[in-house]
C-alpha positions in Angstrom: -25.6 0.3 -14.0 -25.0 4.1 -14.4 -27.2 4.8 -11.4 -25.4 2.2 -9.3 -22.0 3.7 -10.3 -23.3 7.2 -9.3 -24.3 6.0 -5.9 -21.1 4.1 -5.5 -19.1 7.2 -6.4 -21.0 9.5 -4.1 -20.7 7.1 -1.1 -16.9 6.7 -1.7 -16.4 10.4 -1.9 -18.2 10.9 1.4 -16.1 8.2 3.0 -12.9 9.6 1.6 -13.8 12.9 3.2 -14.5 11.1 6.5 -11.2 9.2 6.4 -9.2 12.4 5.7 -11.0 14.3 8.4 -10.3 11.6 11.0 -6.6 11.6 10.3 -6.4 15.4 10.4 -8.3 15.6 13.7 -6.9 12.7 15.7 -3.4 11.8 14.6 -1.1 14.8 14.4 1.2 15.0 17.5 1.3 18.7 18.1 3.6 18.4 21.1 6.4 16.1 19.7 5.8 16.5 16.0 4.8 14.0 13.3 1.9 11.7 14.1 1.0 9.6 17.1 2.4 6.1 17.0 -0.9 4.7 18.2 -4.5 5.8 18.4 -7.0 3.3 19.9 -10.7 2.6 18.9 -11.8 5.3 21.3 -9.6 7.9 19.5 -7.2 8.1 22.5 -3.6 8.6 21.3 -0.6 7.1 23.0 2.0 9.5 24.1 4.7 6.7 24.4 4.1 4.5 21.3 7.0 4.3 18.8 6.5 6.1 15.5 6.9 4.1 12.2 8.5 5.5 9.1 5.8 3.6 7.1 3.0 5.4 8.9 4.5 8.8 8.1 5.3 7.9 4.5 1.8 6.6 3.9 0.2 9.7 5.4 2.5 11.8 3.2 1.3 9.9 0.1 -2.4 10.0 1.1 -2.6 13.7 1.8 -0.5 14.6 -1.2 -2.8 12.6 -3.4 -5.9 14.0 -1.8 -4.5 17.6 -2.3 -3.8 16.8 -6.0 -7.5 15.7 -6.4 -9.2 18.5 -4.4 -6.8 21.5 -4.1 -7.8 21.5 -0.4 -5.1 23.4 1.5 -5.8 21.6 4.7 -4.7 18.4 3.1 -1.6 20.1 1.8 -0.8 21.2 5.4 -0.9 17.6 6.6 1.3 16.5 3.7 3.8 19.2 4.6 3.8 18.2 8.2 4.6 14.6 7.2 7.3 15.4 4.8 9.0 17.8 7.3 9.0 15.2 10.0 10.4 12.4 7.8 13.3 14.8 6.9 14.0 15.9 10.4 13.5 12.7 12.4 13.6 9.6 10.2 16.3 10.6 7.7 19.7 9.2 8.7 22.2 12.1 8.4 25.2 9.8 9.0 24.6 6.7 7.0 21.8 7.8 4.6 18.4 6.3 4.2 15.6 6.3 6.8 15.2 4.7 10.2 12.6 2.1 10.6 11.2 3.7 13.8 11.7 6.5 16.2 10.4 6.9 19.8 7.5 9.1 20.8 9.8 12.1 21.1 11.4 11.5 17.7 14.7 9.9 18.7 16.0 7.0 16.7 14.6 3.7 18.0 15.3 1.2 15.3 17.9 2.4 12.8 17.9 -0.6 10.5 17.4 0.0 6.8 14.2 -1.9 5.8 13.9 -1.5 2.1 10.1 -1.6 2.4 10.4 1.6 4.5 12.6 3.4 1.9 10.2 2.4 -0.8 7.3 4.0 0.9 9.3 7.2 1.5 9.9 7.3 -2.3 6.2 6.7 -2.9 5.1 9.5 -0.5 7.8 11.9 -1.6 7.1 11.4 -5.3 3.4 12.1 -4.8 4.3 15.2 -2.7 6.6 16.4 -5.5 3.8 15.8 -8.0 1.4 17.8 -5.9 3.7 20.7 -5.1 6.5 20.8 -7.7 8.8 20.7 -4.7 12.3 19.9 -6.1 13.5 19.0 -2.6 10.9 16.2 -2.4 11.8 14.9 -5.9 15.5 15.0 -5.1 14.9 13.1 -1.9 12.9 10.4 -3.7 15.7 10.1 -6.3 18.3 9.9 -3.5 16.4 7.0 -1.8 16.0 5.2 -5.2 19.7 5.4 -5.7 20.3 3.9 -2.2 18.0 1.0 -2.9 19.8 0.3 -6.2 23.2 0.7 -4.5 22.7 -1.6 -1.5 19.6 -3.7 -2.1 19.7 -4.7 -5.7 21.1 -8.2 -6.1 23.5 -8.0 -9.1 24.2 -11.7 -9.1 20.7 -13.3 -8.7 18.4 -10.3 -9.5 15.7 -9.0 -7.2 16.1 -7.0 -4.0 17.4 -7.9 -0.6 15.0 -7.2 2.2 16.9 -5.4 5.0 20.2 -4.1 6.3 21.7 -2.7 9.5 21.8 1.0 10.0 25.3 1.0 8.4 24.0 -1.1 5.4 25.5 -4.3 6.5 23.8 -7.8 6.3 21.4 -8.6 9.2 20.2 -11.9 10.5 16.6 -10.8 11.0 15.1 -9.4 7.9 11.4 -9.5 8.7 9.0 -6.7 8.5 7.1 -8.2 11.4 7.2 -11.3 13.6 4.5 -13.0 11.5 6.7 -13.0 8.4 9.1 -15.7 7.3 12.7 -14.6 7.8 13.9 -14.6 4.1 16.0 -12.3 2.0 13.5 -11.7 -0.8 9.8 -11.1 -0.3 6.8 -10.5 -2.6 5.6 -7.7 -0.3 8.8 -5.6 -0.6 9.1 -6.1 -4.3 5.5 -5.1 -4.8 6.1 -1.9 -3.0 9.4 -1.1 -4.6 7.8 -1.2 -8.0 4.8 0.8 -6.7 7.3 3.4 -5.5 9.4 3.4 -8.7 6.3 3.8 -10.8 5.2 6.8 -8.7 8.7 8.3 -9.1 8.7 7.7 -12.9 5.5 9.8 -13.2 7.5 12.9 -12.0 11.0 11.8 -13.2 10.7 9.8 -16.4 14.3 8.5 -16.3 15.3 5.8 -18.8 17.3 3.8 -16.2 14.3 3.9 -13.8 12.0 2.7 -16.6 14.4 -0.3 -17.1 14.3 -1.0 -13.4 10.5 -1.1 -13.4 10.6 -3.4 -16.4 13.0 -5.7 -14.7 10.8 -5.8 -11.6 7.8 -6.7 -13.8 9.9 -9.5 -15.2 11.1 -10.7 -11.7 7.6 -10.7 -10.4 6.4 -12.6 -13.4 9.2 -15.2 -13.1 9.3 -15.8 -9.4 6.4 -14.3 -7.4 3.4 -15.2 -9.6 2.5 -18.9 -9.3 1.5 -19.7 -12.9 -0.4 -22.8 -11.9 -2.7 -21.2 -9.2 -2.2 -17.5 -9.8 -1.7 -16.9 -6.1 1.4 -15.1 -5.2 4.5 -16.8 -3.8 5.6 -14.7 -0.8 9.1 -15.7 0.4 12.4 -16.7 -1.2 16.0 -17.0 -0.2 18.7 -15.1 -2.0 18.9 -17.7 -4.9 15.2 -17.9 -5.4 14.4 -21.0 -3.5 10.8 -20.7 -2.3 9.7 -21.1 1.3 6.1 -22.1 1.1 4.1 -20.1 3.6 0.7 -18.6 3.3 -1.7 -17.5 0.6 -2.4 -13.8 1.1 -5.7 -13.0 -0.6 -5.3 -9.3 0.0 -1.9 -9.3 -1.7 -3.2 -11.4 -4.6 -5.9 -8.9 -5.5 -3.8 -5.8 -4.7 -1.0 -7.0 -7.0 -3.5 -7.6 -9.8 -4.5 -4.0 -10.3 -1.4 -2.4 -9.0 1.1 -4.2 -11.3 -1.2 -3.5 -14.3 -1.1 0.2 -13.3 2.8 0.1 -13.0 3.0 -1.3 -16.5 0.6 1.3 -17.8 2.7 4.1 -16.2 5.8 3.2 -18.2 3.7 2.7 -21.3 5.3 -0.6 -22.5 2.7 -2.4 -24.6 4.2 -5.9 -23.9 3.9 -5.5 -20.2 0.5 -3.8 -20.3 -1.0 -6.7 -22.2 0.6 -9.3 -20.0 -0.4 -7.7 -16.7 -3.9 -7.0 -17.9 -4.2 -10.8 -18.3 -2.5 -11.3 -14.9 -4.9 -8.8 -13.3 -7.8 -11.0 -14.1 -6.1 -14.3 -13.1 -4.8 -12.9 -9.8 -8.2 -11.5 -9.0 -9.9 -14.8 -9.8 -7.4 -16.6 -7.6 -8.1 -14.2 -4.7 -11.8 -14.9 -5.1 -11.2 -18.3 -3.4 -11.0 -16.2 -0.2 -14.3 -14.5 -0.6 -16.9 -15.3 2.0 -20.7 -15.3 1.3 -21.0 -11.9 3.1 -18.7 -10.3 0.5 -15.7 -10.0 2.8 -12.3 -11.3 2.0 -10.6 -13.7 4.4 -7.1 -12.8 5.6 -4.8 -15.7 4.8 -4.6 -19.4 4.1 -1.8 -21.4 5.7 -0.7 -23.8 3.0 1.2 -26.4 5.1 -1.5 -26.9 7.7 -4.3 -26.2 5.3 -5.8 -23.7 7.8 -7.9 -20.7 6.9 -7.2 -17.7 9.1 -10.8 -16.6 9.7 -10.3 -12.9 10.1 -11.3 -10.1 7.8 -8.8 -7.2 8.1 -9.5 -3.8 6.8 -6.9 -3.5 4.1 -7.8 -6.6 2.0 -11.3 -5.3 1.8 -10.1 -2.0 0.4 -7.8 -3.7 -2.1 -10.6 -6.0 -3.1 -12.8 -3.1 -4.0 -10.2 -1.7 -6.4 -9.2 -5.1 -7.7 -12.7 -6.1 -8.6 -13.4 -2.8 -10.2 -10.3 -2.9 -12.2 -11.1 -6.4 -13.4 -14.6 -5.1 -14.4 -12.8 -2.5 -16.5 -10.5 -5.0 -18.1 -13.2 -7.6 -18.9 -16.4 -5.5 -19.2 -18.0 -8.2 -17.1 -20.5 -6.6 -14.7 -20.2 -9.5 -12.2 -16.9 -8.0 -11.1 -18.5 -4.6 -10.7 -21.0 -6.3 -8.4 -18.2 -7.9 -6.4 -16.6 -4.4 -6.0 -19.9 -3.1 -4.7 -20.2 -6.1 -2.4 -16.8 -5.3 -0.9 -18.0 -1.8 -0.2 -21.2 -3.0 1.3 -19.2 -5.4 3.6 -17.0 -2.4 4.6 -20.0 -0.3 5.4 -21.7 -2.9 7.4 -18.8 -4.3 9.4 -15.7 -2.1 9.4 -16.8 1.5 9.4 -16.8 2.9 13.0 -19.9 5.0 12.8 -19.4 6.4 16.3 -15.7 7.3 16.4 -14.7 7.4 12.7 -12.3 5.5 10.5 -12.3 1.7 9.9 -11.8 -0.9 12.5 -8.7 -3.1 12.1 -11.0 -6.1 11.3 -13.5 -8.6 12.5 -13.3 -12.2 13.6 -15.3 -15.1 12.2 -18.2 -14.3 14.6 -18.3 -10.7 13.4 -17.0 -9.3 16.6 -14.4 -6.5 16.3 -10.8 -7.7 16.6 -9.6 -6.4 20.0 -6.3 -4.8 21.0 -5.7 -3.4 17.5 -4.9 0.2 16.6 -7.3 2.5 14.8 -4.2 4.3 13.7 -0.7 3.1 14.3 2.5 1.4 13.2 0.7 -0.5 10.4 -2.8 1.0 10.5 -2.6 3.9 8.1 -4.9 5.8 5.7 -3.2 4.5 2.6 -5.2 1.4 1.7 -8.7 2.8 2.4 -8.2 6.3 1.2 -6.4 5.1 -1.9 -9.1 2.6 -2.6 -11.7 5.4 -2.5 -9.6 7.7 -4.7 -8.9 4.9 -7.2 -12.5 3.8 -7.7 -13.8 7.4 -7.7 -11.3 8.3 -10.5 -12.2 5.3 -12.5 -16.0 6.1 -12.3 -15.2 9.7 -13.2 -13.4 8.4 -16.3 -16.5 6.4 -17.3 -18.7 9.5 -16.8 -16.3 11.6 -19.0 -16.4 9.0 -21.7 -20.2 8.9 -21.7 -20.3 12.7 -21.8 -18.0 12.8 -24.9 -20.2 10.2 -26.6 
């Protein structure tokens, strides 16, 4: 086992280096600032594509985290570039918060306040503050946290409302993307609010923030986890009436390890014990989406009972962490093998060995999905780089434990 872990760690470290090198080389927009809104599979950037706040916030988090691990100043420079651009171009100086998107030149394109976008800016800014001790970054993360609590938190029904207009008024269309159900409360946004709040708590251990994280753990437990199937419920209206939609295998397994980590960050024994159990149950539920090749299918449409036979890049990255985490929780080496199987699937089918980075995904016939970005509005280095960093750190912890023994 130790030899397998050593090989696993070495391969992930090399892949992490490759991912970071790709994003440093191909995505900074040196003419207009920030990062290109789209880069295709041939590494050709678009000079006209819109730029997403989520892309920039995830780059900020990724390179801040990579700098914290390595001390590599080149990574710090990319993080600084991202933080500066968010402050100059996405920050709304008139109504506060961040725009959802800007055009290629950096002018506001979509000024709505998508809470998911604010959460990722908290996540990235908190990691940047941890990496640099930059008080400006910490203050900005706290400022965005206060905005979410002021405008998005539902004081009547609990939970968080999905989106608002630029001026923080209600909007008819709350969706992150056209594929989503148009509902006021979503699993995806709640998952990434708690992820952001936990990252902020690590650098700002505020008592009220801790209580908000505990409340989110309770909300997710009560509403978003289906305690019969242990798949996640994805969409609700304001009063918590569910709209049955899809099973998202990637979110199931991501939530398993990530929510456990959030509970551990605030150090509350009750929640740690509960979410360690949920980590195993959510991971086991996600396993119904595992194919014989080790890859994780994308989604299952519950009403039509239709499996979407695509394997996107990000569920594979999350599966690698989720299975490894479950191996740590249970000490069952079959989960370790599943984590390695996920990595082997990624190596075989998703790594672009010619142009770098990971393809968006493959179809059932193993052909590369066409018309998708290599880098873009949703294709960021966050899932795959984070997966590498998480598993590397967990293997390092085992190595340190063995050395101490």
